[in-house]
C-alpha positions as CSV (number, residue, x, y, z in Angstrom):
1,M,0.0,0.0,0.0
2,P,1.4,3.5,-0.8
3,T,2.6,5.5,2.1
4,E,1.9,8.7,0.2
5,T,-1.5,10.3,0.3
6,I,-3.7,12.0,-2.4
7,G,-5.9,15.0,-1.8
8,V,-8.7,15.9,-4.1
9,V,-9.8,19.5,-4.2
10,T,-13.4,20.3,-5.3
11,L,-15.0,23.7,-5.5
12,T,-18.7,23.9,-5.2
13,R,-21.6,26.5,-5.0
14,H,-25.3,25.8,-5.2
15,R,-25.0,22.4,-6.9
16,N,-25.5,19.9,-4.2
17,D,-26.8,17.0,-6.4
18,L,-23.8,17.3,-8.7
19,L,-21.5,17.6,-5.7
20,R,-22.9,14.3,-4.3
21,R,-22.2,12.6,-7.7
22,A,-18.6,14.0,-7.7
23,M,-18.0,12.9,-4.1
24,A,-19.4,9.4,-4.9
25,S,-16.8,9.0,-7.7
26,V,-14.0,9.9,-5.2
27,H,-15.5,7.4,-2.7
28,D,-15.3,4.7,-5.4
29,Q,-11.6,5.2,-6.2
30,D,-9.5,2.0,-6.2
31,F,-6.3,3.9,-5.0
32,P,-5.2,1.8,-2.1
33,G,-3.7,4.6,-0.1
34,E,-5.3,7.4,1.9
35,I,-7.5,10.0,0.1
36,E,-8.4,13.4,1.6
37,H,-11.3,15.1,-0.2
38,V,-11.2,18.9,0.4
39,V,-14.4,20.6,-0.7
40,V,-14.0,24.3,-0.9
41,V,-17.5,25.8,-0.5
42,D,-17.9,29.1,-2.3
43,D,-20.2,31.1,0.1
44,D,-22.9,28.3,0.2
45,P,-23.4,27.2,3.8
46,D,-26.1,24.7,2.7
47,A,-23.3,22.6,1.0
48,V,-21.4,22.1,4.2
49,P,-23.8,19.4,5.7
50,V,-23.8,17.7,2.2
51,V,-20.0,17.2,2.5
52,E,-20.2,16.2,6.1
53,A,-23.0,13.6,5.4
54,A,-21.3,12.1,2.3
55,P,-20.6,8.3,2.6
56,T,-17.1,7.6,3.7
57,R,-14.9,4.5,4.1
58,P,-11.6,3.5,5.7
59,G,-8.9,5.6,4.0
60,L,-11.2,8.4,2.9
61,R,-11.6,11.7,4.8
62,H,-13.8,14.6,3.9
63,V,-13.0,18.2,4.7
64,A,-15.5,21.0,4.2
65,H,-14.0,24.5,4.0
66,L,-16.4,27.4,3.7
67,V,-15.1,30.6,2.1
68,P,-17.6,33.5,2.4
69,R,-17.8,36.1,-0.4
70,S,-17.3,39.8,0.1
71,A,-20.3,42.1,-0.6
72,A,-18.7,43.1,-3.9
73,E,-18.4,39.5,-5.0
74,R,-22.0,38.8,-4.1
75,D,-23.1,41.6,-6.4
76,E,-20.9,40.8,-9.4
77,P,-22.5,39.7,-12.7
78,P,-23.1,36.0,-12.7
79,G,-20.9,34.0,-15.1
80,D,-18.6,36.9,-16.0
81,K,-15.2,35.3,-16.5
82,R,-13.4,38.5,-15.6
83,Y,-14.5,37.8,-12.0
84,V,-15.1,34.0,-12.1
85,Y,-11.7,32.9,-13.2
86,P,-9.6,34.9,-10.7
87,R,-11.9,33.6,-7.9
88,L,-11.7,30.0,-9.1
89,S,-7.9,30.3,-9.1
90,R,-7.9,31.7,-5.6
91,L,-10.2,29.0,-4.3
92,F,-8.2,26.2,-5.9
93,N,-5.1,27.6,-4.2
94,V,-7.0,27.7,-0.9
95,G,-7.9,24.1,-1.3
96,A,-4.3,23.1,-1.9
97,R,-3.2,25.0,1.2
98,V,-6.0,23.6,3.4
99,G,-5.2,20.0,2.4
100,T,-2.4,18.0,4.0
101,A,-1.9,15.2,1.4
102,D,1.3,14.6,-0.5
103,W,-0.4,14.9,-3.9
104,I,-3.2,17.1,-5.2
105,A,-5.9,16.2,-7.7
106,F,-8.8,18.4,-8.7
107,L,-12.4,17.5,-9.5
108,D,-14.9,20.0,-10.6
109,D,-18.2,19.4,-8.8
110,D,-20.0,18.7,-12.2
111,N,-17.4,16.0,-13.3
112,E,-16.7,12.5,-12.2
113,F,-13.6,10.3,-11.8
114,E,-13.5,6.8,-13.2
115,P,-12.7,4.3,-10.4
116,D,-9.0,3.9,-11.5
117,H,-8.3,7.6,-12.1
118,L,-6.2,8.3,-9.0
119,S,-4.4,5.0,-9.0
120,S,-3.4,5.2,-12.7
121,L,-2.2,8.8,-12.2
122,Y,-0.2,7.8,-9.2
123,A,1.4,4.9,-11.0
124,C,2.3,7.2,-13.9
125,A,4.0,9.6,-11.5
126,Q,5.9,6.8,-9.8
127,R,6.9,5.2,-13.1
128,N,8.3,8.5,-14.5
129,G,9.6,10.1,-11.3
130,A,7.3,13.0,-12.1
131,E,5.9,15.8,-9.9
132,A,3.0,16.5,-12.3
133,V,1.0,14.1,-14.4
134,H,-2.4,14.1,-16.1
135,S,-4.9,11.9,-17.8
136,G,-7.4,12.3,-20.6
137,R,-11.2,12.5,-20.4
138,T,-14.4,11.6,-22.0
139,M,-16.9,14.3,-23.0
140,W,-20.6,14.2,-22.0
141,H,-23.7,16.3,-22.3
142,A,-25.2,17.4,-19.0
143,D,-27.9,14.8,-19.4
144,G,-25.4,12.0,-19.5
145,T,-25.3,11.3,-23.2
146,P,-21.9,11.2,-25.0
147,Y,-20.8,14.4,-26.7
148,T,-19.7,13.1,-30.1
149,E,-20.5,16.3,-32.2
150,E,-17.5,17.3,-34.3
151,V,-17.5,20.8,-32.8
152,W,-14.8,22.0,-30.4
153,H,-16.6,22.7,-27.1
154,T,-15.1,26.0,-26.1
155,A,-15.4,27.7,-29.6
156,P,-17.6,30.8,-29.8
157,D,-19.4,29.6,-32.9
158,R,-20.0,26.5,-35.0
159,A,-17.6,27.3,-37.9
160,E,-14.7,28.0,-35.6
161,G,-15.7,24.9,-33.5
162,E,-15.5,22.7,-36.5
163,R,-12.1,24.2,-37.5
164,I,-10.6,23.6,-34.1
165,F,-12.1,20.1,-33.8
166,A,-10.5,19.1,-37.1
167,L,-7.1,20.4,-35.9
168,M,-7.5,18.5,-32.6
169,C,-8.3,15.3,-34.6
170,D,-5.1,15.8,-36.7
171,R,-3.1,16.2,-33.5
172,G,-4.7,13.1,-31.9
173,V,-6.4,15.0,-29.1
174,R,-9.9,14.2,-30.3
175,R,-11.1,11.0,-31.9
176,R,-13.8,11.2,-34.5
177,G,-16.9,9.1,-33.7
178,T,-16.1,8.9,-30.0
179,N,-16.3,11.2,-27.0
180,I,-12.7,10.7,-26.1
181,L,-10.4,13.8,-25.5
182,L,-6.8,13.1,-24.7
183,D,-5.4,16.2,-23.0
184,R,-1.9,17.1,-24.0
185,A,1.0,19.5,-23.4
186,D,3.4,19.7,-26.2
187,P,7.0,20.3,-25.1
188,V,7.3,23.6,-27.0
189,L,6.2,26.7,-25.1
190,P,5.8,29.9,-27.2
191,S,6.3,33.3,-25.8
192,T,2.5,33.7,-25.7
193,L,0.3,30.7,-24.9
194,R,-2.6,30.2,-27.2
195,T,-5.5,28.2,-25.7
196,S,-7.5,25.6,-27.5
197,T,-10.3,28.3,-28.0
198,V,-8.0,30.2,-30.4
199,L,-5.7,27.4,-31.6
200,Q,-4.0,27.9,-35.0
201,P,-2.4,25.2,-37.2
202,E,1.2,26.3,-36.2
203,D,0.5,26.3,-32.5
204,P,1.5,23.6,-30.0
205,V,-1.3,21.8,-28.2
206,L,-1.4,23.1,-24.6
207,L,-4.5,21.7,-23.1
208,V,-4.8,20.1,-19.6
209,D,-8.2,20.4,-17.9
210,Q,-8.2,21.1,-14.2
211,S,-9.9,17.8,-13.4
212,V,-7.2,15.6,-15.0
213,W,-4.2,16.7,-13.0
214,L,-2.2,15.0,-10.2
215,I,0.5,17.3,-8.8
216,R,2.8,17.1,-5.8
217,R,1.4,19.5,-3.2
218,E,4.7,21.0,-2.4
219,L,5.1,21.9,-6.2
220,L,1.6,23.4,-6.2
221,L,2.4,25.5,-3.2
222,R,5.7,26.6,-4.8
223,V,4.0,27.3,-8.2
224,P,0.4,28.1,-7.4
225,I,-2.3,28.8,-10.0
226,P,-2.0,32.4,-11.1
227,E,-4.8,34.6,-9.7
228,T,-4.3,37.6,-12.1
229,F,-5.9,37.5,-15.5
230,T,-5.2,40.1,-18.3
231,A,-7.6,41.3,-21.0
232,D,-5.6,39.1,-23.4
233,D,-6.3,36.1,-21.1
234,H,-10.0,36.7,-21.2
235,A,-10.0,37.3,-25.0
236,K,-8.5,33.8,-25.6
237,N,-10.6,32.2,-22.8
238,A,-7.6,31.4,-20.6
239,A,-9.1,29.6,-17.6
240,P,-7.3,28.7,-14.3
241,D,-6.2,25.3,-15.8
242,D,-4.5,27.1,-18.8
243,K,-2.8,29.5,-16.4
244,L,-1.6,26.6,-14.2
245,L,-0.2,24.7,-17.3
246,E,1.6,27.7,-18.4
247,A,3.1,28.4,-15.0
248,L,4.3,24.8,-14.7
249,L,5.9,24.8,-18.1
250,R,7.6,28.1,-17.5
251,A,9.0,26.7,-14.2
252,G,10.5,23.8,-16.2
253,V,8.3,21.1,-14.7
254,R,8.4,17.9,-16.8
255,L,4.8,16.7,-17.5
256,H,3.7,13.1,-18.2
257,T,0.4,11.6,-19.2
258,T,-1.3,8.3,-18.6
259,G,-2.8,8.6,-22.1
260,R,-6.1,7.2,-20.6
261,P,-9.5,9.0,-20.5
262,T,-10.3,8.5,-16.8
263,V,-12.4,11.7,-16.1
264,R,-16.0,12.1,-17.2
265,Y,-16.2,15.8,-18.3
266,Y,-19.7,17.2,-18.5
267,L,-20.4,20.2,-20.7
268,G,-22.2,23.3,-19.3
269,G,-19.4,25.0,-17.3
270,V,-18.4,28.6,-17.6
271,S,-15.3,27.8,-19.7
272,N,-17.2,26.3,-22.6
273,H,-19.7,27.7,-25.1
274,H,-21.6,24.5,-25.7
275,R,-25.3,25.0,-26.3
276,S,-28.0,22.4,-26.6
277,D,-29.7,24.0,-29.6
278,P,-29.3,22.4,-33.1
279,A,-27.8,25.6,-34.6
280,Y,-24.7,25.2,-32.5
281,A,-24.2,21.7,-31.3
282,G,-25.4,19.8,-34.2
283,T,-27.9,17.7,-32.1
């Protein structure tokens, strides 16, 4: 049994049913070591008893950490990335500091881990002597049906989504006819990182979702998720996971991947432009 421990950081606000589903997927992990699930509650006291009442088992510990919002944050426009992304970065970093585990994984409250997610990531880290590793994911509509449309999910319109999807298929990130997305970080870091939302044919692929990471906690404390976002960041839809990837690469951290889709990623979050209407999604 591993002597090292894994912490899972989840942020949540007003989504208790989804939170229960996410927590159940952590409960069902086959990682044989200890798991600490830190749920950072974004100004939603009603979520705290949900965390405390979640089923547990030997080797699994839950921590609910409530973070109140200031009056200004409560009055900000809902869904505005200029405010949402910096706060998400700050709360992810809070979760890493609150936790005590040797390794940190992240799980958005609307996503799920496959049962072997943490164990396969930990094995990859041990095999490569790595401080930061990631998996791939499968893509799902919010209703639980596979997302197989040939449209990139963060693109602002269909034509651009089809263009980026084709590029990602050429790079082996997306697989036509499936809902598999294999996150990837090419070893070439340009002076300015382009996200998948604005990817051009000459650009490296730099795409690692927040929920697919496993990172040594001491590394994450040393290289935290940047909490400042520029106008250029917002123009290219740079989310906290994009900022973290860039920070790790610029710090010279070697990244490795399991090459396996072990996260169930559900569309509908603030970072993607997916819509359920036929004009955009092709459904």
